[in-house]
BAGUDREN-820285 format. One record per residue (C-alpha): residue number from 1; x, y, z. Coordinates in Angstrom, 1 decimal, padded with zeros to 4 digits, always signed. Example, Ala and Ser with C-alpha at 12.3 -4.5 7.8 and 13.67 -1.06 7.14 Angstrom:
! BAGUDREN-820285
    nr     east    north       up
     1   +012.3   -004.5   +007.8
     2   +013.7   -001.1   +007.1
! end
This chain:
! BAGUDREN-820285
    nr     east    north       up
     1   +000.0   +000.0   +000.0
     2   +001.4   +003.4   -001.0
     3   +001.7   +006.3   +001.4
     4   -001.1   +008.1   -000.4
     5   -003.4   +005.2   +000.2
     6   -002.6   +005.5   +004.0
     7   -004.0   +009.0   +004.2
     8   -002.7   +012.4   +003.3
     9   -002.1   +015.6   +005.3
    10   -002.5   +019.1   +003.9
    11   -000.1   +021.5   +005.6
    12   -001.0   +025.2   +005.1
    13   +000.9   +028.3   +006.1
    14   -000.3   +031.9   +005.7
    15   +003.1   +033.4   +004.7
    16   +006.3   +032.5   +002.9
    17   +008.1   +034.0   +005.9
    18   +007.0   +031.0   +008.0
    19   +008.1   +028.3   +005.7
    20   +011.3   +027.5   +007.5
    21   +009.3   +026.7   +010.6
    22   +006.4   +025.0   +008.9
    23   +008.6   +022.7   +006.8
    24   +009.3   +020.9   +010.1
    25   +005.7   +019.6   +010.0
    26   +006.4   +018.0   +006.6
    27   +009.7   +016.6   +007.7
    28   +008.2   +015.0   +010.8
    29   +005.4   +013.5   +008.8
    30   +007.8   +012.1   +006.2
    31   +009.8   +010.5   +009.1
    32   +006.5   +008.8   +010.1
    33   +005.9   +007.7   +006.5
    34   +002.9   +010.0   +006.0
    35   +002.3   +011.6   +002.6
    36   +001.6   +015.4   +002.7
    37   +001.4   +018.5   +000.7
    38   +002.6   +022.0   +001.7
    39   +000.9   +025.1   +000.4
    40   +001.1   +028.8   +001.1
    41   -002.4   +030.1   +001.4
    42   -003.7   +033.1   +003.4
    43   -007.2   +033.5   +004.9
    44   -006.8   +037.3   +004.4
    45   -004.7   +037.8   +001.2
    46   -006.0   +034.9   -000.9
    47   -009.4   +033.9   +000.7
    48   -011.0   +032.5   -002.5
    49   -007.9   +030.4   -003.3
    50   -007.8   +029.0   +000.3
    51   -011.5   +028.1   +000.3
    52   -011.3   +026.5   -003.2
    53   -008.3   +024.5   -002.0
    54   -010.0   +023.2   +001.1
    55   -013.2   +022.2   -000.6
    56   -011.3   +020.2   -003.2
    57   -008.9   +018.6   -000.8
    58   -010.9   +015.6   +000.4
    59   -011.4   +014.4   -003.2
    60   -007.6   +014.3   -003.5
    61   -007.3   +012.0   -000.5
    62   -006.5   +014.6   +002.2
    63   -007.8   +013.4   +005.6
    64   -006.3   +016.0   +008.0
    65   -005.4   +019.6   +007.8
    66   -002.6   +021.4   +009.6
    67   -002.9   +025.2   +009.4
    68   +000.0   +027.3   +010.6
    69   +000.0   +031.1   +010.8
    70   +001.2   +034.0   +013.0
    71   -000.3   +037.2   +014.4
    72   -004.1   +037.6   +014.5
    73   -004.6   +034.9   +011.9
    74   -007.8   +033.1   +010.9
    75   -006.3   +030.4   +008.6
    76   -007.2   +027.4   +010.8
    77   -010.7   +028.8   +011.5
    78   -011.3   +029.5   +007.8
    79   -010.2   +025.9   +006.9
    80   -012.5   +024.5   +009.7
    81   -015.4   +026.5   +008.4
    82   -015.2   +024.9   +004.9
    83   -014.5   +021.2   +005.7
    84   -015.6   +018.5   +008.1
    85   -012.2   +017.0   +008.2
    86   -010.1   +017.4   +011.4
    87   -008.1   +020.7   +011.5
    88   -005.0   +021.3   +013.6
    89   -004.0   +024.8   +014.3
    90   -000.4   +025.8   +014.9
    91   -000.1   +029.5   +016.2
    92   +003.4   +030.9   +015.1
    93   +005.5   +033.2   +017.1
    94   +005.7   +036.5   +015.2
    95   +004.9   +040.2   +015.6
    96   +005.0   +042.3   +018.8
    97   +003.0   +039.8   +020.8
    98   +005.3   +036.9   +019.9
    99   +002.5   +034.4   +019.1
   100   +000.0   +035.2   +021.8
   101   -002.4   +036.9   +019.4
   102   -002.0   +033.9   +017.1
   103   -002.7   +031.4   +019.9
   104   -005.9   +033.2   +021.0
   105   -007.2   +033.6   +017.4
   106   -006.6   +029.9   +016.7
   107   -007.9   +028.4   +019.9
   108   -011.0   +030.5   +020.5
   109   -013.4   +028.9   +018.0
   110   -017.2   +028.9   +018.1
   111   -019.1   +025.6   +018.9
   112   -019.4   +023.3   +015.9
   113   -016.2   +024.7   +014.3
   114   -013.4   +023.0   +016.2
   115   -009.7   +023.5   +015.7
   116   -007.3   +021.3   +017.7
   117   -004.7   +023.8   +018.6
   118   -001.1   +023.0   +019.7
   119   +001.4   +025.2   +021.4
   120   +003.0   +028.2   +019.8
   121   +005.4   +026.9   +017.1
   122   +004.3   +023.4   +018.1
   123   +005.0   +022.1   +014.6
   124   +006.3   +018.6   +015.6
   125   +003.3   +018.0   +017.9
   126   +001.0   +019.0   +015.1
   127   +002.6   +016.4   +012.8
   128   +002.4   +013.7   +015.5
   129   -001.3   +014.5   +016.2
   130   -002.1   +014.4   +012.5
   131   -000.4   +011.0   +012.3
   132   -002.3   +009.7   +015.3
   133   -005.6   +010.8   +013.7
   134   -004.7   +008.9   +010.6
   135   -003.7   +006.0   +012.7
   136   -007.3   +005.5   +013.8
   137   -008.1   +004.3   +010.2
   138   -004.7   +003.3   +008.9
   139   -003.0   +000.5   +010.9
   140   +000.4   +001.0   +009.1
   141   +000.5   +004.7   +010.3
   142   -000.4   +003.7   +013.8
   143   +002.4   +001.2   +013.9
   144   +004.9   +003.8   +012.8
   145   +003.6   +006.2   +015.4
   146   +004.0   +003.5   +018.1
   147   +007.6   +002.8   +016.8
   148   +008.5   +006.5   +017.1
   149   +007.0   +006.8   +020.6
   150   +009.1   +003.7   +021.6
   151   +012.2   +005.2   +020.2
   152   +011.6   +008.5   +022.1
   153   +011.1   +006.5   +025.3
   154   +014.3   +004.5   +024.8
   155   +016.2   +007.6   +024.1
   156   +015.0   +009.2   +027.3
   157   +015.7   +006.1   +029.3
   158   +019.3   +006.0   +027.9
   159   +019.9   +009.6   +028.8
   160   +018.5   +009.0   +032.2
   161   +020.8   +006.1   +032.8
   162   +023.8   +008.0   +031.6
   163   +023.0   +010.9   +034.0
   164   +022.6   +008.4   +036.9
   165   +026.0   +006.8   +036.0
   166   +027.6   +010.3   +036.1
   167   +026.0   +011.0   +039.5
   168   +027.6   +007.9   +040.9
   169   +031.0   +008.9   +039.7
   170   +030.9   +012.2   +041.5
   171   +031.8   +011.9   +045.2
   172   +029.2   +012.9   +047.7
   173   +029.5   +016.4   +048.9
   174   +030.5   +016.9   +052.5
   175   +027.9   +019.3   +053.9
   176   +029.2   +019.2   +057.4
   177   +032.8   +020.3   +056.5
   178   +034.2   +017.7   +058.9
   179   +036.5   +016.3   +056.3
   180   +038.2   +019.7   +055.9
   181   +038.5   +020.6   +059.6
   182   +041.9   +019.5   +061.2
   183   +041.4   +017.5   +064.4
   184   +042.5   +019.5   +067.4
   185   +045.0   +017.9   +069.8
   186   +043.6   +017.7   +073.3
   187   +045.7   +019.7   +075.7
   188   +047.2   +017.7   +078.6
   189   +045.3   +018.2   +081.9
   190   +047.3   +019.9   +084.6
   191   +048.2   +017.5   +087.5
   192   +045.8   +017.4   +090.4
   193   +047.2   +018.8   +093.6
   194   +049.0   +016.0   +095.6
   195   +049.0   +013.8   +092.5
   196   +052.4   +012.2   +091.6
   197   +052.9   +011.6   +088.0
! end
């Protein structure tokens, strides 16, 4: 079965300025063996093209959208308004508010028009979430997501074990300072009166 037959993801970004960040969505999906297409479409500057693309996407095998945009964007909301497929929103850090405006405009959607919003610049999590959604229907994708999760856990366990080995090699700190204090020689007691030494 080809990648395209295991579901496809449409990755959209509102500006060419954000392509360097957004390409990480595609790279992560490709690592998971998921087919995707990347397009620059703006809810504000090319609204007709955006809507036309979204409406035609399902017929091309698209099953999940990932919409990435910065500032007071409405890309993810526009996509969600014109499809019943799952939409993942990625607010991008840009402008004077450094992504806060993008986060709020992406996450605050009216009832019935949901957008699953990840963190600011959370492009890798958006890719993993898209793959998990595809994995509900496509067993091969689910297996690759499981393998990636196991690899991350093994990587963390190895790093933890290495840190613990390093801790054992470092001598314990002497918090009392006793090891550094020289022992005082006890002064000889003066002889008691009438005592013959």
